[in-house]
DOLUM-144921 format. One record per residue (C-alpha): residue number from 1; x, y, z. Coordinates in steps of 0.1 Angstrom, whole numbers, plus 5000, padded with zeros to 4 digits. Last residue first. Layout:
// residues N
NODE  nr east north   up
NODE NUM    X     Y    Z
...
// end
This chain:
// residues 659
NODE  nr east north   up
NODE 659 5103  5175 4853
NODE 658 5120  5142 4872
NODE 657 5154  5144 4872
NODE 656 5174  5111 4872
NODE 655 5201  5090 4888
NODE 654 5214  5060 4873
NODE 653 5235  5031 4892
NODE 652 5245  4999 4874
NODE 651 5257  4965 4878
NODE 650 5236  4952 4849
NODE 649 5218  4972 4825
NODE 648 5181  4988 4835
NODE 647 5154  4985 4808
NODE 646 5127  5012 4818
NODE 645 5094  5017 4822
NODE 644 5078  5052 4835
NODE 643 5046  5057 4852
NODE 642 5023  5082 4862
NODE 641 5000  5078 4837
NODE 640 5026  5087 4811
NODE 639 5064  5090 4810
NODE 638 5088  5105 4781
NODE 637 5127  5103 4780
NODE 636 5124  5077 4754
NODE 635 5158  5058 4743
NODE 634 5180  5065 4774
NODE 633 5215  5054 4768
NODE 632 5236  5041 4794
NODE 631 5270  5040 4797
NODE 630 5286  5034 4831
NODE 629 5281  5046 4867
NODE 628 5254  5068 4852
NODE 627 5244  5109 4863
NODE 626 5217  5131 4857
NODE 625 5194  5115 4831
NODE 624 5164  5138 4824
NODE 623 5128  5127 4829
NODE 622 5099  5145 4809
NODE 621 5060  5148 4814
NODE 620 5035  5127 4826
NODE 619 5014  5124 4858
NODE 618 5038  5136 4885
NODE 617 5029  5136 4925
NODE 616 5060  5121 4932
NODE 615 5043  5086 4942
NODE 614 5027  5093 4903
NODE 613 5064  5083 4890
NODE 612 5060  5048 4901
NODE 611 5091  5035 4881
NODE 610 5082  5005 4858
NODE 609 5115  4982 4856
NODE 608 5129  4954 4832
NODE 607 5158  4939 4845
NODE 606 5195  4932 4826
NODE 605 5217  4908 4845
NODE 604 5245  4905 4873
NODE 603 5218  4920 4897
NODE 602 5229  4951 4918
NODE 601 5205  4975 4899
NODE 600 5201  5010 4918
NODE 599 5178  5036 4904
NODE 598 5177  5069 4920
NODE 597 5149  5094 4915
NODE 596 5155  5131 4919
NODE 595 5124  5157 4922
NODE 594 5127  5196 4922
NODE 593 5112  5226 4933
NODE 592 5091  5218 4964
NODE 591 5112  5192 4977
NODE 590 5127  5157 4964
NODE 589 5148  5125 4968
NODE 588 5134  5094 4953
NODE 587 5143  5059 4955
NODE 586 5147  5031 4934
NODE 585 5157  4994 4944
NODE 584 5171  4964 4923
NODE 583 5187  4934 4938
NODE 582 5160  4914 4949
NODE 581 5130  4937 4944
NODE 580 5122  4974 4951
NODE 579 5097  5004 4941
NODE 578 5099  5040 4954
NODE 577 5119  5042 4983
NODE 576 5114  5074 5004
NODE 575 5130  5109 5006
NODE 574 5119  5145 5013
NODE 573 5150  5169 5008
NODE 572 5182  5180 5021
NODE 571 5217  5178 5001
NODE 570 5196  5151 4977
NODE 569 5170  5180 4970
NODE 568 5193  5208 4966
NODE 567 5208  5194 4933
NODE 566 5238  5209 4917
NODE 565 5256  5200 4950
NODE 564 5251  5163 4943
NODE 563 5257  5163 4905
NODE 562 5293  5183 4912
NODE 561 5301  5158 4938
NODE 560 5293  5129 4915
NODE 559 5316  5146 4889
NODE 558 5346  5149 4908
NODE 557 5340  5113 4920
NODE 556 5342  5099 4885
NODE 555 5369  5123 4880
NODE 554 5388  5111 4909
NODE 553 5381  5076 4897
NODE 552 5394  5080 4864
NODE 551 5429  5094 4876
NODE 550 5432  5060 4903
NODE 549 5421  5037 4871
NODE 548 5451  5055 4852
NODE 547 5472  5051 4882
NODE 546 5485  5077 4910
NODE 545 5519  5076 4914
NODE 544 5524  5117 4922
NODE 543 5510  5114 4956
NODE 542 5501  5077 4966
NODE 541 5481  5083 4997
NODE 540 5495  5067 5026
NODE 539 5481  5033 5035
NODE 538 5455  5033 5067
NODE 537 5435  5009 5058
NODE 536 5457  4985 5065
NODE 535 5459  4988 5098
NODE 534 5431  4988 5107
NODE 533 5406  4970 5085
NODE 532 5417  4953 5048
NODE 531 5431  4982 5022
NODE 530 5424  4998 4987
NODE 529 5425  5031 4974
NODE 528 5398  5041 4949
NODE 527 5410  5075 4941
NODE 526 5378  5091 4954
NODE 525 5382  5069 4986
NODE 524 5418  5081 4989
NODE 523 5411  5103 5021
NODE 522 5378  5088 5036
NODE 521 5350  5105 5016
NODE 520 5319  5111 5034
NODE 519 5284  5123 5021
NODE 518 5264  5145 5046
NODE 517 5228  5124 5055
NODE 516 5200  5111 5035
NODE 515 5211  5088 5008
NODE 514 5218  5103 4969
NODE 513 5256  5105 4980
NODE 512 5262  5070 4994
NODE 511 5243  5052 4972
NODE 510 5263  5071 4943
NODE 509 5295  5058 4963
NODE 508 5284  5022 4963
NODE 507 5273  5021 4927
NODE 506 5313  5031 4917
NODE 505 5327  5005 4939
NODE 504 5300  4980 4928
NODE 503 5311  4986 4889
NODE 502 5344  4988 4900
NODE 501 5346  4951 4914
NODE 500 5377  4941 4932
NODE 499 5389  4906 4924
NODE 498 5424  4910 4939
NODE 497 5426  4946 4955
NODE 496 5430  4935 4995
NODE 495 5448  4903 4983
NODE 494 5479  4928 4972
NODE 493 5484  4937 5005
NODE 492 5486  4904 5021
NODE 491 5463  4880 5041
NODE 490 5463  4861 5071
NODE 489 5482  4894 5085
NODE 488 5460  4919 5067
NODE 487 5424  4911 5073
NODE 486 5401  4888 5058
NODE 485 5369  4877 5044
NODE 484 5367  4884 5005
NODE 483 5336  4898 4986
NODE 482 5362  4919 4965
NODE 481 5340  4945 4967
NODE 480 5348  4952 5001
NODE 479 5383  4961 4989
NODE 478 5370  4988 4978
NODE 477 5354  5001 5004
NODE 476 5383  5005 5025
NODE 475 5379  4981 5056
NODE 474 5370  4995 5085
NODE 473 5383  5019 5116
NODE 472 5400  5048 5093
NODE 471 5371  5053 5072
NODE 470 5351  5037 5046
NODE 469 5315  5037 5034
NODE 468 5304  5068 5052
NODE 467 5272  5089 5059
NODE 466 5279  5116 5086
NODE 465 5247  5127 5100
NODE 464 5238  5158 5093
NODE 463 5204  5155 5073
NODE 462 5193  5128 5094
NODE 461 5198  5155 5124
NODE 460 5175  5181 5108
NODE 459 5141  5163 5126
NODE 458 5149  5133 5144
NODE 457 5171  5105 5136
NODE 456 5157  5071 5150
NODE 455 5132  5067 5119
NODE 454 5159  5072 5096
NODE 453 5177  5042 5108
NODE 452 5144  5019 5109
NODE 451 5139  5029 5070
NODE 450 5174  5023 5059
NODE 449 5172  4986 5074
NODE 448 5137  4979 5061
NODE 447 5145  4990 5025
NODE 446 5184  4975 5028
NODE 445 5165  4941 5043
NODE 444 5137  4941 5014
NODE 443 5163  4950 4986
NODE 442 5183  4919 4994
NODE 441 5209  4918 4966
NODE 440 5236  4905 4993
NODE 439 5220  4898 5024
NODE 438 5216  4861 5026
NODE 437 5254  4862 5012
NODE 436 5267  4874 5046
NODE 435 5305  4877 5047
NODE 434 5318  4883 5077
NODE 433 5353  4899 5086
NODE 432 5359  4925 5058
NODE 431 5356  4949 5085
NODE 430 5322  4967 5074
NODE 429 5305  4931 5071
NODE 428 5301  4920 5035
NODE 427 5271  4908 5016
NODE 426 5284  4931 4989
NODE 425 5258  4955 4974
NODE 424 5231  4952 4998
NODE 423 5256  4940 5031
NODE 422 5279  4971 5024
NODE 421 5248  4997 5015
NODE 420 5227  4983 5048
NODE 419 5259  4990 5072
NODE 418 5278  5017 5063
NODE 417 5245  5040 5050
NODE 416 5219  5044 5077
NODE 415 5228  5025 5107
NODE 414 5268  5030 5103
NODE 413 5256  5073 5101
NODE 412 5285  5088 5121
NODE 411 5261  5109 5143
NODE 410 5240  5140 5151
NODE 409 5233  5170 5170
NODE 408 5244  5161 5200
NODE 407 5234  5154 5237
NODE 406 5199  5169 5229
NODE 405 5183  5148 5252
NODE 404 5165  5133 5225
NODE 403 5193  5132 5204
NODE 402 5209  5108 5232
NODE 401 5181  5086 5234
NODE 400 5179  5086 5197
NODE 399 5212  5073 5190
NODE 398 5202  5039 5179
NODE 397 5233  5014 5174
NODE 396 5269  5020 5163
NODE 395 5278  5055 5179
NODE 394 5305  5081 5170
NODE 393 5293  5110 5179
NODE 392 5282  5148 5162
NODE 391 5289  5181 5171
NODE 390 5284  5211 5150
NODE 389 5298  5247 5156
NODE 388 5274  5274 5145
NODE 387 5263  5282 5179
NODE 386 5299  5287 5191
NODE 385 5305  5297 5226
NODE 384 5271  5289 5239
NODE 383 5272  5257 5218
NODE 382 5302  5243 5233
NODE 381 5290  5247 5266
NODE 380 5257  5236 5260
NODE 379 5270  5205 5243
NODE 378 5295  5195 5267
NODE 377 5271  5199 5296
NODE 376 5243  5178 5276
NODE 375 5272  5152 5269
NODE 374 5282  5152 5308
NODE 373 5241  5144 5316
NODE 372 5240  5117 5287
NODE 371 5273  5095 5300
NODE 370 5264  5100 5338
NODE 369 5227  5088 5335
NODE 368 5237  5063 5309
NODE 367 5258  5048 5333
NODE 366 5299  5042 5337
NODE 365 5311  5072 5320
NODE 364 5318  5076 5282
NODE 363 5312  5046 5259
NODE 362 5284  5062 5239
NODE 361 5307  5088 5228
NODE 360 5332  5064 5211
NODE 359 5349  5091 5196
NODE 358 5331  5125 5196
NODE 357 5334  5143 5162
NODE 356 5336  5180 5169
NODE 355 5327  5214 5153
NODE 354 5335  5244 5132
NODE 353 5372  5249 5145
NODE 352 5380  5288 5153
NODE 351 5414  5290 5165
NODE 350 5418  5323 5175
NODE 349 5388  5324 5187
NODE 348 5366  5294 5196
NODE 347 5359  5262 5183
NODE 346 5393  5249 5195
NODE 345 5385  5260 5235
NODE 344 5354  5252 5236
NODE 343 5356  5216 5233
NODE 342 5385  5220 5258
NODE 341 5365  5242 5287
NODE 340 5341  5210 5283
NODE 339 5368  5188 5290
NODE 338 5382  5207 5319
NODE 337 5345  5213 5336
NODE 336 5336  5177 5332
NODE 335 5370  5168 5347
NODE 334 5366  5191 5375
NODE 333 5331  5170 5385
NODE 332 5351  5139 5390
NODE 331 5324  5110 5384
NODE 330 5333  5111 5352
NODE 329 5363  5089 5357
NODE 328 5384  5088 5325
NODE 327 5394  5055 5311
NODE 326 5432  5052 5304
NODE 325 5440  5039 5266
NODE 324 5474  5026 5263
NODE 323 5464  5000 5289
NODE 322 5442  4986 5265
NODE 321 5415  4963 5284
NODE 320 5385  4979 5269
NODE 319 5393  5012 5278
NODE 318 5420  5007 5302
NODE 317 5410  5002 5343
NODE 316 5442  5019 5362
NODE 315 5462  4990 5382
NODE 314 5495  5011 5385
NODE 313 5487  5020 5420
NODE 312 5474  4988 5430
NODE 311 5441  4975 5440
NODE 310 5421  4984 5408
NODE 309 5419  5024 5398
NODE 308 5392  5038 5380
NODE 307 5408  5074 5366
NODE 306 5407  5114 5369
NODE 305 5406  5107 5409
NODE 304 5443  5106 5408
NODE 303 5448  5137 5387
NODE 302 5459  5155 5419
NODE 301 5490  5132 5427
NODE 300 5492  5120 5458
NODE 299 5503  5085 5451
NODE 298 5529  5099 5426
NODE 297 5542  5079 5399
NODE 296 5513  5065 5380
NODE 295 5493  5096 5394
NODE 294 5514  5117 5370
NODE 293 5528  5151 5386
NODE 292 5562  5150 5367
NODE 291 5556  5163 5333
NODE 290 5574  5130 5311
NODE 289 5571  5106 5335
NODE 288 5567  5080 5305
NODE 287 5535  5067 5322
NODE 286 5525  5101 5329
NODE 285 5490  5094 5343
NODE 284 5478  5127 5345
NODE 283 5503  5142 5321
NODE 282 5492  5123 5294
NODE 281 5514  5092 5284
NODE 280 5493  5065 5291
NODE 279 5464  5079 5266
NODE 278 5432  5096 5275
NODE 277 5399  5079 5278
NODE 276 5361  5086 5270
NODE 275 5370  5124 5254
NODE 274 5387  5114 5222
NODE 273 5376  5147 5200
NODE 272 5382  5144 5167
NODE 271 5383  5181 5152
NODE 270 5361  5192 5121
NODE 269 5369  5218 5097
NODE 268 5348  5238 5072
NODE 267 5359  5246 5037
NODE 266 5346  5280 5023
NODE 265 5378  5283 5007
NODE 264 5385  5313 5032
NODE 263 5378  5286 5058
NODE 262 5403  5263 5045
NODE 261 5428  5292 5048
NODE 260 5418  5300 5083
NODE 259 5414  5266 5097
NODE 258 5450  5257 5084
NODE 257 5464  5289 5095
NODE 256 5449  5282 5132
NODE 255 5461  5246 5131
NODE 254 5500  5258 5121
NODE 253 5495  5284 5149
NODE 252 5490  5256 5174
NODE 251 5522  5240 5162
NODE 250 5544  5267 5172
NODE 249 5528  5277 5205
NODE 248 5534  5235 5216
NODE 247 5569  5239 5199
NODE 246 5582  5272 5217
NODE 245 5565  5257 5249
NODE 244 5586  5224 5245
NODE 243 5567  5191 5258
NODE 242 5564  5170 5227
NODE 241 5599  5178 5211
NODE 240 5617  5179 5241
NODE 239 5600  5145 5258
NODE 238 5608  5125 5227
NODE 237 5640  5138 5222
NODE 236 5656  5133 5256
NODE 235 5668  5096 5258
NODE 234 5670  5099 5219
NODE 233 5696  5127 5225
NODE 232 5697  5147 5197
NODE 231 5674  5169 5210
NODE 230 5648  5195 5192
NODE 229 5633  5231 5200
NODE 228 5621  5239 5163
NODE 227 5595  5212 5157
NODE 226 5564  5224 5140
NODE 225 5529  5208 5136
NODE 224 5521  5172 5130
NODE 223 5547  5159 5149
NODE 222 5544  5191 5172
NODE 221 5513  5176 5184
NODE 220 5486  5198 5188
NODE 219 5482  5216 5222
NODE 218 5455  5216 5250
NODE 217 5443  5180 5249
NODE 216 5476  5168 5259
NODE 215 5490  5130 5259
NODE 214 5458  5119 5238
NODE 213 5457  5082 5227
NODE 212 5432  5084 5198
NODE 211 5466  5099 5182
NODE 210 5464  5075 5152
NODE 209 5498  5079 5147
NODE 208 5507  5073 5182
NODE 207 5528  5091 5210
NODE 206 5502  5117 5215
NODE 205 5500  5157 5216
NODE 204 5467  5165 5196
NODE 203 5457  5162 5159
NODE 202 5429  5134 5165
NODE 201 5413  5127 5129
NODE 200 5406  5154 5112
NODE 199 5374  5159 5094
NODE 198 5373  5184 5062
NODE 197 5339  5199 5053
NODE 196 5330  5213 5018
NODE 195 5349  5193 4994
NODE 194 5342  5195 4957
NODE 193 5373  5177 4945
NODE 192 5386  5213 4932
NODE 191 5384  5226 4968
NODE 190 5402  5193 4980
NODE 189 5432  5197 4956
NODE 188 5434  5234 4968
NODE 187 5434  5227 5003
NODE 186 5460  5201 4994
NODE 185 5495  5219 5004
NODE 184 5475  5230 5038
NODE 183 5470  5188 5050
NODE 182 5506  5189 5039
NODE 181 5512  5214 5066
NODE 180 5489  5195 5090
NODE 179 5515  5167 5091
NODE 178 5520  5129 5074
NODE 177 5552  5117 5085
NODE 176 5550  5081 5078
NODE 175 5550  5070 5117
NODE 174 5546  5035 5124
NODE 173 5541  5023 5162
NODE 172 5504  5018 5160
NODE 171 5506  5001 5131
NODE 170 5530  4974 5141
NODE 169 5510  4936 5139
NODE 168 5504  4940 5103
NODE 167 5529  4961 5091
NODE 166 5516  4992 5069
NODE 165 5529  4996 5032
NODE 164 5560  5014 5020
NODE 163 5559  5040 4993
NODE 162 5560  5068 5023
NODE 161 5594  5055 5038
NODE 160 5589  5045 5071
NODE 159 5598  5059 5109
NODE 158 5598  5034 5135
NODE 157 5588  5036 5172
NODE 156 5606  5015 5198
NODE 155 5583  4986 5217
NODE 154 5562  4978 5246
NODE 153 5534  4999 5241
NODE 152 5553  5027 5228
NODE 151 5589  5033 5237
NODE 150 5607  5062 5222
NODE 149 5625  5081 5192
NODE 148 5636  5048 5180
NODE 147 5628  5055 5145
NODE 146 5624  5098 5142
NODE 145 5590  5111 5139
NODE 144 5587  5141 5111
NODE 143 5589  5175 5122
NODE 142 5614  5182 5099
NODE 141 5600  5164 5068
NODE 140 5574  5194 5068
NODE 139 5542  5187 5039
NODE 138 5539  5149 5043
NODE 137 5508  5144 5033
NODE 136 5478  5122 5037
NODE 135 5492  5093 5062
NODE 134 5501  5110 5092
NODE 133 5468  5133 5091
NODE 132 5442  5105 5088
NODE 131 5416  5127 5065
NODE 130 5380  5131 5064
NODE 129 5368  5147 5035
NODE 128 5331  5159 5042
NODE 127 5303  5169 5018
NODE 126 5274  5190 5037
NODE 125 5243  5177 5035
NODE 124 5229  5199 5060
NODE 123 5259  5213 5079
NODE 122 5257  5249 5069
NODE 121 5222  5256 5085
NODE 120 5234  5250 5118
NODE 119 5212  5226 5141
NODE 118 5187  5240 5165
NODE 117 5168  5219 5191
NODE 116 5145  5245 5207
NODE 115 5116  5217 5214
NODE 114 5126  5181 5201
NODE 113 5099  5168 5182
NODE 112 5102  5129 5177
NODE 111 5081  5110 5148
NODE 110 5072  5076 5170
NODE 109 5086  5043 5160
NODE 108 5054  5021 5163
NODE 107 5059  4984 5171
NODE 106 5054  4958 5142
NODE 105 5031  4940 5122
NODE 104 5025  4965 5097
NODE 103 5030  5006 5106
NODE 102 5033  5018 5073
NODE 101 5064  5044 5075
NODE 100 5091  5043 5095
NODE  99 5085  5077 5112
NODE  98 5052  5068 5120
NODE  97 5019  5057 5097
NODE  96 4985  5040 5114
NODE  95 4963  5024 5093
NODE  94 4922  5018 5101
NODE  93 4899  5000 5078
NODE  92 4861  5003 5066
NODE  91 4874  5003 5029
NODE  90 4853  5030 5020
NODE  89 4858  5052 5053
NODE  88 4901  5044 5055
NODE  87 4906  5060 5088
NODE  86 4939  5070 5090
NODE  85 4959  5072 5121
NODE  84 4992  5091 5125
NODE  83 5026  5093 5147
NODE  82 5036  5116 5176
NODE  81 5061  5120 5198
NODE  80 5069  5156 5217
NODE  79 5096  5170 5238
NODE  78 5094  5196 5260
NODE  77 5084  5231 5269
NODE  76 5054  5226 5249
NODE  75 5051  5234 5211
NODE  74 5014  5245 5205
NODE  73 4992  5227 5179
NODE  72 4983  5224 5142
NODE  71 4970  5198 5122
NODE  70 4972  5194 5084
NODE  69 4958  5169 5057
NODE  68 4971  5165 5020
NODE  67 4947  5147 4998
NODE  66 4967  5132 4970
NODE  65 4969  5120 4931
NODE  64 4962  5152 4908
NODE  63 4969  5174 4940
NODE  62 4942  5183 4966
NODE  61 4953  5208 4996
NODE  60 4946  5212 5034
NODE  59 4922  5186 5042
NODE  58 4921  5188 5079
NODE  57 4934  5170 5108
NODE  56 4916  5154 5138
NODE  55 4939  5154 5174
NODE  54 4938  5123 5194
NODE  53 4960  5126 5222
NODE  52 4983  5099 5230
NODE  51 4988  5090 5269
NODE  50 5017  5063 5275
NODE  49 5045  5093 5268
NODE  48 5032  5115 5294
NODE  47 5059  5133 5304
NODE  46 5072  5135 5269
NODE  45 5043  5150 5252
NODE  44 5021  5130 5234
NODE  43 5009  5129 5200
NODE  42 4982  5110 5177
NODE  41 4979  5128 5146
NODE  40 4943  5124 5126
NODE  39 4935  5116 5091
NODE  38 4903  5107 5074
NODE  37 4897  5088 5041
NODE  36 4879  5089 5013
NODE  35 4892  5066 4988
NODE  34 4926  5045 4988
NODE  33 4927  5059 4953
NODE  32 4934  5092 4966
NODE  31 4970  5086 4978
NODE  30 4973  5103 5016
NODE  29 4998  5130 5026
NODE  28 5000  5144 5062
NODE  27 5009  5176 5074
NODE  26 5019  5191 5108
NODE  25 5016  5224 5118
NODE  24 5034  5240 5149
NODE  23 5024  5271 5165
NODE  22 5055  5281 5183
NODE  21 5051  5282 5223
NODE  20 5086  5269 5227
NODE  19 5108  5267 5201
NODE  18 5103  5247 5166
NODE  17 5128  5234 5144
NODE  16 5111  5225 5110
NODE  15 5086  5254 5116
NODE  14 5064  5239 5099
NODE  13 5065  5202 5092
NODE  12 5054  5183 5065
NODE  11 5068  5206 5033
NODE  10 5092  5222 5058
NODE   9 5106  5184 5064
NODE   8 5101  5164 5090
NODE   7 5083  5134 5072
NODE   6 5049  5126 5058
NODE   5 5038  5102 5036
NODE   4 5007  5076 5025
NODE   3 5018  5064 4987
NODE   2 5019  5027 4986
NODE   1 5001  5000 5000
// end
């Protein structure tokens, strides 16, 4: 039963981000073929979640195929949950419609309205580019780590040649020399590609290349910034390099310059906040005795209460048992203030970063109550300092409980993009650790997964959510197209590219750019870099050694980004699935001025389809091909009676504009 629809864009909800006491209008679309109908909105304020109020709706508009119903209420000083009841009078039947769609044999997933939940408009559908700094570009060889400079996690660190590949067991001790100067030098490259927001993996002082083990939240790591004060004595070298005030302040200046130059090019910069844990080198713990006040060495250290301790002085709790990642104790209110002030510092003058990505955000603290209380506090402090900043969290499950409490603006969108797209197109789990053939070409699972995920992202959170197919934690998208289970060690670097499927790779990128959210490339995705999961997904970018295939994929990605940016309905608009069967799916993105349809055929054969364009309230007209992953000729661009039959070649993605 197709055609019933509502969402939380301004066509169906006004205002989109209501304040307390605003008059809020909600709309529902019901197709005429269902006969005479009555629509009602069932809503409940937060404090009365078991007691729905029944509010009749009135017909506000009639179009070729639909009736539009609406109802208005005053926004209370709390969250509102709502769904719709539809009374089909001629059929003597009641239907329910919620944030997932038509309710059939499942629980209700209400639409959520959160009073005074405001999100920065610049962030809707922004095109992201994630940079793992050590592997992106070496712009200053004088700040490179030196082999044997220090011991980390039981062994000496190594400086590797840029043209070598990561070792399967030593990835967290290997440095290639990438730095912020290298990022600065490639701002014009990012602008040419079409990037609108750069997301930097952690850049603060830390002994690892990934820097998820913070040593000092207050400064940029001189190995990524500037090293002027140094020592030839390997016993002193690391300490001098990472604690010299001169090095630290000049490194901060490099970040300031990078953000300033990015802003001049109209590119935003997001930083990575690692606040669930710090690193064992941090001055609060000070494994290497670099600062002299660490709680590993001083029983009366003022930082003792920043950690969870076992029986002995050295028995601190590490996140997931990793001794290099001591878990922070948010039972200490002074830690709250310190971390929130760090959040504030980097989005304020003189640095002016544009927001934070929060690492393992749902793991912070020891209880949900502590976790959400801290993130609400952090959110308020950061937003007060920079209202146009954004805060999005790493989380692998529904974020609804956090978003309802205004802890974050949005999330890394594993649930909408990386997981369902990977399974539908390749059957592969995102680390290449499992293959699920029953999910390959399973459009029913794909559609239901995406619908559920979008129901967990209220209001404009869905347009800010970061859609990715690759990142620093998971295998490269290109390697997932091989449909091989494995990781570096048991498998070789070369095997990460054997059997790769360029057609599927391209289809994946088109899907990522056309699902609701902010499309995000991990550095090198634009040229099809391969790699098993960490550490192989962190290979150095092959500047100057790009193959013809790399160059072809760069041009492909650049053109796809241009099409995306030329059509606002892809950035922020209504979204619904039109039709699906097996390895075929079609869906629409639309606003009041344009209608875009994406068609994906993952089957290994040509298929015949009929697009139900009447779902877009289109009876007759023309369709235009905007983008195709391979050659496609549209012989007849006209459609009639709200339908368009098409022959779709095997393994292809097509994007049409419906006129």
